[in-house]
N, C-alpha and C positions, 0 to 999 in steps of 0.2 A: 333362759337356757344357760347363760353365763353364770348366774347365781347357783343353778343346780349343779353345774360342773365344779364350781368352787366348793360347794357343800360336799360334793362327792370326794374331792381331794382331801378335805379336812377329815372326813370319815376314814379314808385310807391312812392318813397320818396317825389318827387315833388308834387304828388297828396295829400299825407298826410299833407305836409306843407301848401299847398294852402287851403285845406279843413279845417284845424285847424285855419288858419288865418281868414277865412270867418266866421266860427262858433264862433270865439272869439268876433266878433262884436255884437253877441246877448248876452248882458250882463246887469248887474245891479250893482249899487254901494251901498253896505250895510252900509257904514259909511259916506256917503255923499261926495260931491266933486268928485275928481278923484284920491284920494290917493290909493284906492284899489278897483278893480272891479272883479266881479265873472261872468264868461261867460261860454258858452258851449264849448269853445276851448279845455279846459283840458279834458272834457268828451269825445269829439270827438277824441282827440289825444290818450287817453287811449284805446278807442275802436279800433282805427287803429293799435296800438301796439299789442293788444291781437289777432287781426285777421291776421296781417301780420308779423308773427314771423320769416319769412325768411330774414327780413331786419335787418340791424345792428341798434340796438336801439340808441346807442350813436351818430352815424352818422345822423340818422333820427332826433334826438333831436336837434343837432347843426343846421342842415339845417332848421328845423321847427322854431327854435328860430330866426334865421336870417331872414327867410321869414316873420314871424310875425312882427318883428321889421321894416323891409322895408315896409311892407304893411301898418302898422299904421303910419309910417313916411309919406308915400305917401298921406294918408287920411288927415293928419295934414296940409301938404303943400297945399292940394287942398281945404280944408274946413276951415282952421283957419289961424291966423296970426303968429303962432309960427315959430320960426327959426328952422333950422335943428338941432342945438345943443340943443335947448330946447326940441324938439321932441325926440331926442335920449335919453336925460336925463329922459324924461317922460316915455318912453316905453322900455328902456334898461333892466329894471328888469324883463319884461315879457319874454325876450329871456333867461334870467338866469333860470326862472321857468321851461321852457320846457327842457333845457339842463340838469338841476338837476333831473327833473322827469324822463327823458329818462335814465339817468345814474342809478337811483334807480331801474327802471324796468329791466335794463340789468343785475342787480345783481340777481334778482329772476327769470329771463327768463328761465334758465335751469330747474327750478322746477315748472313752471307754471301748468303743467298737474297734479301735485301732490296735488294741492290745491283744496279743496271744494269751492263752490261759496261763502259761508260766510267767510271763511278764506281769499280767494282772495280779497274780498271786504275790509276786515279789513287791510290787508297788503298794498293794493294800497291806502287806505285812509291815512295810515302812510306816505307813499311816497309822497302823495299829500300835507300833512302838512309840511313835510320837504322841499318840493319845495316852498310852500308858505313862509316858514321861510327864505329861501334863497332869494326869491323875495323881502320880506320886509327888510331884511338886506341890500340888494343892494340899495333899495330906501332910507334907512336910511343913507347910506354912500354917495350916490350921491346927494340926495335932502335934507337930514337932516330932514326927516319927523319924527313925533312923533311915538314912539314904541307903540304897542297895549297893552291895559289893559287885565287883566285876563278874564273878561266877553266877551270881543271882541274875544279873542282866543277860548273861548268855542263856540262862534257862528261860527267861521271859522271851528272848528273841526266838528261841526254838519253838516255844508255845505259840508265838505270833505267827511264825511261818506255817506251823502245823494247822492251825485253825483257819488261817486265811486261804491256804491251798485247799483245805477240805471244803471250805465254803465256795470258793471259785470253781472247784471241781463239780460241786452240785449245780452251781449256776450254769456251767458249761453244758452239763448233761441236759438241763432244762432247755437251754438255748438250742441245742442240737435237736431235741424232741420238737420244739416249736418249728424249727427250720424244716424238719421232715414233714410235719403236718402241713405247713405252708406249701412245700414243694409238691406234696401229694395233691393238694387242692389246685395248685397251678397246673399240674399235669392233667387233672381231670378237666379243667376249664379249657386247656389247650386242645385236648381230644374233642371236646364238644365244639370248639371253634373250628377245628379241622373238618369234623363231620358236617357242620353247618356250611363251611366254606366250599367243600367239594360238591355238596348237594346244590348249593347256590350257583356254583360255576356251571353245573349241568343245566340248571333251569335257564340261566342266561344264554347258554349256547343254543338251547332249543328255541328260546324266544327270538334270538337273532335269526334263526332259520325260518321261523314262522313269519317274521316281518318280511323277510326276503320273499317268501312264498306269497304273502299278501300283496307285495308290490307287483309281482308278476301277474297275479290275478287281476289287480286293478288295471294294469296296462292292457292285458288281454281283453278285459271287459270294455274298456274305452275304445280300443281298436275295433271290436266287434260292433259296438254301437254306431261307429262311423260308417260301417258297411251297410247298415240298415237305412237306406236313403229314400226308398219309394214311400208313397203315402200310406199303403197298406201296412207298412212295418213301423209307422210312427209310434203306435201304442206300445209295441214291444221295445222300441228304442228308448222311450221314456222310462219304462220299467227297468230296463237294463242300466240306464244312467242312474236311477235311484239306488239300484243294487251296488253299482260302482261307487257311489257316494258313501253308502253305508260301509262298504269294505274299506274305503279310505279313512273313515272315522275310526273304525276298529284298528287300523294300522297306526293312526296317530296316538290312540290310547295305549297301544302296545309299546310304542316308542317312548312314551312318557314313563311307563312302568320299567322299561329296559334301562332308561337313564338312571333311575334310582337304584336298580339292582347292580348296574355296572359300578356305581360308587361304592356299594357294599363289597363287591368282589375285589375292587382295587384296594380297599382298606384291609381286607382279609389276606391279600397276597403280598403284604409287606414282609421283608426278610427273606430267609431261605431255609431249606431243610435238607439234611443229608439223605441219600437214597435208603440207608438202613432205617431211618426214621419213617419213611414211607411204608416200608415193609412191616415195621412194628405196628404202626397204626392200622394198616389194612388187616393184618392178622388178628389184632385185638378186637377190632370192630366186627369182623366176620365170625370170630369165636362167639361173641354175644348173639349174632344173628343165628348161628347154628344151634346154640342153646335154646333160643326162642322157638326154633322149629322142632326141637326135641331130637336133634341129630348129634351123634358122637363122631366128631371129625378131628383128625390129627393134622395140625398145620406144621409144615417145615419150611425152611428157607435156605438159600445159598446165594453168595455174591462174591465177586472178585473186585468190586469197586464201591466207593462210598463218597463220591464227590457231592458237593452241595448244589442244589438247583433252586432257582426262583420260581420255576414252573411246577411247584409241588401240587397245587390245587387241580390242574387238569390231569396230572399223573395219578393223583389220588382218585379222581373220578373214574379214570380208565381201570386202575387196579381194583378198586372197590366193585365196579360193575362186573368185571370178569370173575373176581373171586366170589361175589354173591351168586352169580350164575352157577359157578362150580358147586357152591353149597346147595343150591336148589336141585341140581341134577343128581346128587348123591341121595340114595333112598334113606337109609337109617344110619349107617356108619361108613367111614371111609377116610381117605387121605387127600390133602391138597398141598401142593408144593409150589412156592413162589421163588422165582429166580431172577436175579439182576446181574448182567454181565456186560462188560465192554468187549465188543468184537470189532476190532479195527476202528473205523470212524463212526461206528454205530453203537448204541446201547440197547441191549436186549432185555425186555421184560417178558417173562413167561409165567403162565399160571396153568399148572397141570392138576388133573383130578383123577380119581379112581371110579368115576361114574361110567355110564353106558357108552360114552363117546358120541361122535357125530358121524352119521352116514355119509359116504362119499358123495352121494347124489345131492345132499343138502348143503355141502360146503360152499358152492357157488352162490347160493341164495341166502346163506346164513346172515349176511350183513345188510340185506335189503330191508327197508322199512316195512313193517307189518309181518315179516316172516317169523315164525316161531315153531319150535318143536315141543314146547312145554304146555301142558294142559292140566287143569285142576281135576279134582275127583268128579266134578259134574261135567267134565268134558269141555269146559270153557277155556279158550286159548288165552295165553298171555298177550300183552300188547305187542311184543316183538320189536320194540323201538330201542332197547338197550344196546345191542351190538351195533346197530346202525349209528347210534350216538357215539359209541366208542370209535368206530371207523372214522367218523367225521372229525373227531378230536385228533386222532392220530394223523389224518391227512393234513390237518391244520399245522402240524409240526413237521410236515414233509416226510412222514414215516409210512410204515406199512404194517398190516396185521394179517396173520395167517392162522389157520387151524389145522392141526394134524392129530394123529393118534399118539398118545403118550407111550413111549417105549418103557418107561419106568413104572407108571401107575396103571396103564391099560385103558384109561379113559381118554379124554381130549386134552390137548395142550394148545393154548392160545399164545402166540408169540407176537410181540409188538417190537418193532425195530424203529428207532428214532435216531437221527443224526445227533451225535453227542454234543456238537457245538450249539445245537438248538436248546440244550438242557443245562449244560454245565455253567455254573456261575463263573463270571469272569473275575480273575484275581485282581 
């Protein structure tokens, strides 16, 4: 694996070197003749270095300098009458430029992420000028060329600033695009995690209730078996004790499952979330649910508070359940409004819909286990455990839940009030 990774890096270095050599042929000579030329090679080389930080800058600079020199020598041999020595003398300084440039970039490499784009452009421009200086000194030594005047240096400085800022601008645009892609992927994963976490919280809550029920059944069965004392009832007593033992085993298995789920829930409930985040996630997930059911539903929201809470998973479970119920009661198209407000020492969570509403006679039974007013096309009733679940979670936070007729949308409005101190994250 290490050999493969090393081979992969050398392939990347080869691509950098060849790409730089090709880009360097797109050039112009600002001072006439061929004493000094400005091409795209340095800009492409800088962009490669900024994007491929896993590479060794010094090694990349040396390889690039050699490849550029060989490439230009090959062109001279093919297109001109220059000898190899003349070609090496002519282009050797270009290799020095890339080596010095790579060495300068290697010095600032550990701090590249700390520079703002303007500062990065200025620093790379300085490195570019130093590299040009090294290239010119090499030409002066090898070919005896005339050293530049001050006005010519000012021109080179302006060119260096222009191309380095242009290159760092491109790099910044690429970096921003990468960040947006990463942020989008992180948001998608967070939404998946929240959906998984709120669903898992609901399952844990139900499992705890089931274990409590199993404990009561076990105790009741044991007490009933003790009341079967006469000889005629011994057979029934033994059967009842076997049933009690089986219930006890089911309870122990449920407790083991619960212990694992509780660890997952505790891991999911790290950190906190603002109330607006809860509304955003609830609306987004139920928009997808409405689309899946082929319904056209408009979601709106309003709030006068946005404090952070560590109890976001149970709140998501409550809001998702109430909002999903609202989606289900709307036939084809309609509206759902979510509201969060602080009212004195309480925080109000309200879900209103434009559905058919809830009959007055059903409101007292609506939160009882097994009660439902929803039936499918075949007349089969829903399980009726959702609102019972919601009520139990609200009671856990010492809150209350009520249902009324929505004055705005005409359907039902479910209102949950929970003491704010049970939800607000302590500063």
